[in-house]
N, C-alpha and C positions, 0 to 999 in steps of 0.2 A: 397537884399543881395549883397555884394560887391564881385567881383572876378577879378583876373588878367587875361585879355583876349587879344587875338590878332585877328584882323579882316582880315588881309592879311599877307602873308609871306613877309619877307623882312627886312627892317631896324628896329632898336630898337624903333623908334617913333611909330610903329604899335602896340606896347604893352602898355596897360594902364589899370588902374582900371576902372571898369564899374559896374553900378547897373544892376543886372540880376534877373529874377524871381527865386523864391526858387524852386529848382528841386524836383521832386517827384521820390523817388527811384523805379527803376524797379525791377522785381523779381531778387533775389540774389544780390541786391545792398544795400548799407547803406547810410544814410545821416549823415554827421558829422558836428557838430558845431566846427569850427576850432579855436584853441587857439594860435597856432604857426604854421608857414609854412616856408618852405625853397625852394628856387629855386636852381637848380644846372646847370652846364654847358650844360647838355643835353637839358634842357628847352630852353635855349638861342638858341641852334642849331635847335630845333624844330621850333621856331618862325622865324628863318632865312630861313627855308625851306630845310635844309640839308637832312632831312629824309622823305620828302613828297612823295617820290616814295614808301617808305616802310610803313610809318605811315600816314594813311589818316584821316584827321580831317575835320569835318563839321565846316566851319567858320561862325561866330566867334567861337573860341575855348578857353577853359579855360586852363591856364598853371598851372603846379605844382601838384605834387602828394605826396611830402614829407611833412607830416603834423602830428600834435598832436592835439587831441581834444576829444570830447565826442559824442558818437553815440546818435542821437536824434530820428532817425526813421529807420525802417527796412522794405525793400520791401517784398512783399509776396513771399513765397517759391515756 
């Protein structure tokens, strides 16, 4: 599966597409086959580290949550 990830906070060259394992949804999560995705200015600020005191990511982290697609799996309730 391809994902837009960042390995370290900082410059734009830290953000790149990478092959990652297909995630398994946890309870109350869904897995979506993405057909379209968008990044917004907040995603760029997250990768720069602007919000790292507030939003704690385990790195490498996947960027983007604005998407359209089809739900392919639902985690257990």
